[in-house]
C-alpha positions as CSV (number, residue, x, y, z in Angstrom):
1,X,8.2,-22.0,-16.4
2,X,10.6,-19.4,-14.8
3,X,9.7,-16.9,-17.5
4,X,6.0,-17.3,-16.7
5,X,6.6,-16.9,-13.0
6,X,8.6,-13.7,-13.6
7,X,5.8,-12.3,-15.8
8,X,3.2,-13.1,-13.1
9,X,5.4,-11.4,-10.4
10,X,5.8,-8.3,-12.5
11,X,1.9,-8.2,-13.2
12,X,1.3,-8.6,-9.4
13,X,3.9,-5.8,-8.6
14,X,2.2,-3.4,-11.1
15,X,-1.3,-4.2,-9.8
16,X,-0.2,-3.5,-6.3
17,X,1.5,-0.3,-7.5
18,X,-1.6,1.0,-9.3
19,X,-3.8,0.2,-6.3
20,X,-1.4,2.1,-3.9
21,X,-1.2,5.1,-6.4
22,X,-5.0,5.3,-6.7
23,X,-5.4,5.1,-2.9
24,X,-2.8,7.9,-2.3
25,X,-4.2,10.0,-5.2
26,X,-7.6,10.0,-3.6
27,X,-6.4,11.1,-0.2
28,X,-4.0,13.7,-1.8
29,X,-6.9,15.0,-3.9
30,X,-9.1,15.3,-0.8
31,X,-6.3,17.3,0.9
32,X,-5.9,19.7,-2.0
33,X,-9.6,20.2,-3.2
34,X,-11.9,19.7,-0.3
35,X,-11.5,22.9,1.7
36,X,-15.1,23.9,2.4
37,X,-17.5,22.0,4.6
38,X,-20.2,21.8,1.8
39,X,-17.8,20.0,-0.6
40,X,-18.0,16.3,-0.7
41,X,-14.7,14.4,-0.4
42,X,-13.8,11.5,-2.6
43,X,-14.2,8.1,-1.0
44,X,-12.2,5.0,-1.6
45,X,-15.3,2.7,-1.9
46,X,-19.0,3.0,-1.2
47,X,-18.9,-0.1,1.0
48,X,-16.8,-0.5,4.2
49,X,-16.6,-4.4,4.2
50,X,-15.5,-4.4,0.6
51,X,-12.8,-1.9,1.3
52,X,-11.5,-3.6,4.4
53,X,-11.6,-7.1,2.8
54,X,-9.6,-5.7,-0.1
55,X,-7.1,-4.1,2.1
56,X,-6.6,-7.1,4.3
57,X,-6.6,-9.5,1.4
58,X,-4.0,-7.5,-0.7
59,X,-1.9,-7.1,2.6
60,X,-2.1,-10.8,3.4
61,X,-1.0,-11.8,-0.1
62,X,1.9,-9.3,-0.1
63,X,3.0,-10.6,3.3
64,X,3.1,-14.2,2.1
65,X,4.7,-13.2,-1.2
66,X,7.5,-11.2,0.6
67,X,7.9,-14.0,3.1
68,X,8.5,-16.8,0.5
69,X,10.3,-15.1,-2.3
70,X,11.7,-17.4,-5.0
71,X,14.6,-17.0,-7.2
72,X,18.4,-16.6,-7.1
73,X,20.0,-14.3,-4.5
74,X,20.5,-11.4,-6.9
75,X,17.0,-11.6,-8.3
76,X,15.6,-11.8,-4.7
77,X,17.5,-8.8,-3.5
78,X,16.3,-6.8,-6.5
79,X,12.7,-7.8,-5.7
80,X,13.0,-7.0,-2.1
81,X,14.4,-3.6,-2.9
82,X,11.6,-2.8,-5.3
83,X,8.9,-4.1,-2.9
84,X,10.4,-2.4,0.0
85,X,10.7,1.0,-1.8
86,X,7.2,0.7,-3.0
87,X,5.9,0.0,0.5
88,X,8.0,2.6,2.1
89,X,6.7,5.3,-0.3
90,X,3.2,4.2,0.4
91,X,3.8,4.3,4.2
92,X,5.2,7.9,3.9
93,X,2.4,9.0,1.5
94,X,-0.4,7.5,3.7
95,X,1.2,8.9,6.9
96,X,1.5,12.3,5.3
97,X,-2.2,12.1,4.1
98,X,-3.2,11.1,7.6
99,X,-1.4,13.9,9.3
100,X,-2.5,16.6,6.8
101,X,-6.1,15.6,6.9
102,X,-6.4,14.9,10.6
103,X,-8.7,17.9,11.4
104,X,-10.5,17.7,8.0
105,X,-11.7,14.1,8.0
106,X,-15.5,14.2,8.0
107,X,-15.9,10.4,7.6
108,X,-14.6,8.1,10.3
109,X,-14.6,5.2,8.0
110,X,-12.1,6.8,5.6
111,X,-9.9,7.7,8.6
112,X,-9.8,4.1,9.9
113,X,-9.1,2.8,6.4
114,X,-6.3,5.3,6.1
115,X,-4.8,4.4,9.4
116,X,-5.0,0.7,8.7
117,X,-3.4,1.2,5.2
118,X,-0.5,3.1,6.9
119,X,0.0,0.5,9.6
120,X,-0.2,-2.4,7.1
121,X,2.3,-0.6,4.8
122,X,4.6,0.0,7.7
123,X,4.5,-3.7,8.8
124,X,5.2,-4.9,5.2
125,X,8.0,-2.4,4.9
126,X,9.6,-3.7,8.1
127,X,9.3,-7.2,6.9
128,X,10.9,-6.3,3.5
129,X,13.9,-4.6,5.5
130,X,14.3,-7.7,7.7
131,X,14.3,-10.1,4.6
132,X,16.8,-7.9,2.9
133,X,19.3,-8.1,5.8
134,X,18.6,-11.8,6.2
135,X,19.8,-12.4,2.7
136,X,22.8,-10.0,2.8
């Protein structure tokens, strides 16, 4: 049972990793390749409610997962370091994309989505840091 739980946790971690990489690659691609007004930027999704539900759903699941980690102390510390690093890199990447594309954003929906992703990653990173020091 513990092995199955570890496999599920690994799959969830890589799913979140892939989602965050795709999100950051889309925004970095817009910064690099969209430099003229007639060029169309890449969008995250075509539907705002779908994107926001996905963002809040994934953030809520990550929040609950980080809050209620299972396992021995060494395993929990390893998981919290991995999750904290992933979320910290996403916070810096999303914040960098937001600062670099501030004047270039043509779509308000994408700007709001990027701001919410940055804030959510920051909150989850702070939660991971607090959990790390709680278990130390």
